[in-house]
C-alpha positions as CSV (number, residue, x, y, z in Angstrom):
1,M,-8.1,-15.3,-36.0
2,G,-8.7,-16.3,-39.6
3,P,-8.9,-12.7,-40.9
4,F,-5.7,-11.8,-39.1
5,I,-3.8,-14.6,-40.8
6,A,-5.3,-13.8,-44.2
7,T,-4.4,-10.1,-43.9
8,F,-0.8,-11.2,-43.0
9,A,-0.8,-13.6,-46.0
10,Y,-1.9,-10.8,-48.3
11,F,0.7,-8.4,-46.9
12,V,3.5,-11.0,-47.5
13,I,2.3,-11.6,-51.1
14,A,2.2,-7.9,-51.7
15,V,5.7,-7.4,-50.4
16,I,7.1,-10.3,-52.5
17,V,5.2,-9.1,-55.6
18,V,6.5,-5.5,-55.2
19,L,10.1,-6.8,-54.6
20,I,10.0,-9.0,-57.6
21,G,8.4,-6.3,-59.8
22,L,11.1,-3.8,-58.7
23,G,13.8,-6.3,-59.3
24,V,12.5,-7.1,-62.8
25,F,12.2,-3.3,-63.6
26,E,15.9,-3.0,-62.3
27,V,17.0,-5.6,-64.8
28,I,15.2,-4.0,-67.8
29,T,16.4,-0.5,-67.0
30,T,19.8,-0.5,-68.7
31,K,20.9,3.2,-68.5
32,Y,20.9,3.3,-64.8
33,K,20.5,1.4,-61.5
34,D,17.4,2.5,-59.6
35,W,18.7,2.5,-56.2
36,E,22.0,3.9,-57.0
37,E,20.2,6.9,-58.6
38,V,18.0,7.3,-55.5
39,R,21.0,7.1,-53.2
40,Q,22.4,10.0,-55.3
41,G,19.2,12.0,-54.9
42,N,17.7,11.5,-58.4
43,T,14.1,12.7,-57.8
44,A,12.9,11.6,-61.2
45,V,13.9,8.0,-60.8
46,A,12.5,8.1,-57.2
47,L,9.1,9.3,-58.7
48,S,9.3,6.5,-61.3
49,I,9.9,3.9,-58.6
50,A,7.2,5.3,-56.4
51,G,4.8,4.9,-59.4
52,K,5.8,1.4,-59.9
53,I,5.3,0.5,-56.3
54,I,2.0,2.3,-56.1
55,G,0.9,0.8,-59.4
56,I,1.7,-2.8,-58.4
57,C,-0.1,-2.3,-55.1
58,I,-3.2,-0.9,-56.7
59,I,-3.4,-3.9,-58.9
60,L,-2.8,-6.2,-56.0
61,S,-5.6,-4.4,-54.1
62,F,-8.0,-5.1,-56.9
63,A,-6.8,-8.7,-57.1
64,I,-7.5,-9.2,-53.4
65,Y,-11.0,-7.7,-53.8
66,H,-11.9,-10.0,-56.6
67,S,-9.9,-13.2,-55.9
68,L,-11.2,-16.2,-53.9
69,T,-7.8,-17.5,-53.0
70,L,-4.3,-16.3,-52.2
71,W,-3.1,-18.1,-55.2
72,D,-5.5,-16.1,-57.5
73,T,-4.1,-12.9,-55.9
74,L,-0.5,-13.9,-56.6
75,I,-1.4,-14.8,-60.3
76,W,-3.1,-11.5,-60.9
77,G,-0.4,-9.6,-59.2
78,A,2.2,-11.2,-61.4
79,Y,0.1,-10.5,-64.4
80,G,-0.2,-6.9,-63.3
81,V,3.6,-6.6,-63.0
82,V,3.9,-7.9,-66.6
83,L,1.3,-5.4,-67.9
84,Q,3.1,-2.6,-65.9
85,M,6.3,-3.6,-67.7
86,L,4.5,-3.5,-71.1
87,A,3.3,0.0,-70.1
88,Y,6.8,1.1,-69.4
89,F,8.0,-0.1,-72.8
90,L,5.1,1.6,-74.5
91,F,5.7,4.9,-72.7
92,E,9.4,4.6,-73.8
93,M,8.2,3.8,-77.4
94,F,5.7,6.5,-77.8
95,T,8.1,9.3,-76.7
96,R,10.1,9.3,-79.8
97,K,11.5,12.8,-79.4
98,F,13.5,11.7,-76.3
99,S,14.4,8.5,-74.2
100,V,12.3,8.2,-71.0
101,E,15.2,6.2,-69.4
102,T,17.8,8.8,-70.4
103,M,15.6,11.6,-69.1
104,L,15.0,9.8,-65.8
105,K,18.7,9.2,-65.5
106,D,19.3,12.9,-66.2
107,N,16.8,13.7,-63.3
108,N,14.3,15.3,-65.5
109,I,11.4,15.7,-62.9
110,A,8.8,16.4,-65.5
111,V,9.4,13.0,-67.0
112,G,9.4,11.4,-63.5
113,I,6.0,12.9,-62.9
114,I,4.7,11.6,-66.2
115,S,6.2,8.3,-65.4
116,I,4.4,8.1,-62.0
117,G,1.2,9.1,-63.7
118,V,1.4,6.4,-66.3
119,S,2.1,3.8,-63.8
120,I,-0.7,4.8,-61.4
121,G,-3.3,5.5,-64.1
122,L,-2.8,2.3,-65.9
123,A,-2.7,0.4,-62.7
124,F,-6.3,1.5,-62.1
125,V,-7.3,0.4,-65.6
126,I,-5.5,-3.0,-65.1
127,G,-7.0,-3.4,-61.6
128,A,-10.5,-2.6,-62.8
129,S,-10.3,-5.2,-65.4
130,I,-9.7,-8.0,-62.9
131,T,-12.9,-9.9,-62.5
């Protein structure tokens, strides 16, 4: 019975961390509201959100593999969300010719695809660094 309870506990932690992460991203995104854009059919924003969700889950999976306790997983998951936010700010900062946030708001799917790539790619790097 222990493995079933542990799996459920990790699942609950993952859902909580993803929801908190999405909530934080919603607050730091000032030019649009994520779920309003999705409701209106904004594919670029949907891709960006998908990247955030997948990225956070990748980091959590590495945390589960390498942590001894649920608490460790929660700490690494939170740290991963912070690093994903840093990646988002760096992505915005290094694209000096345009604003990523504005392009996502304008439904620029190319920027949405790059955004999902940044989130997933860096999630693997962050996750692999968890020891």
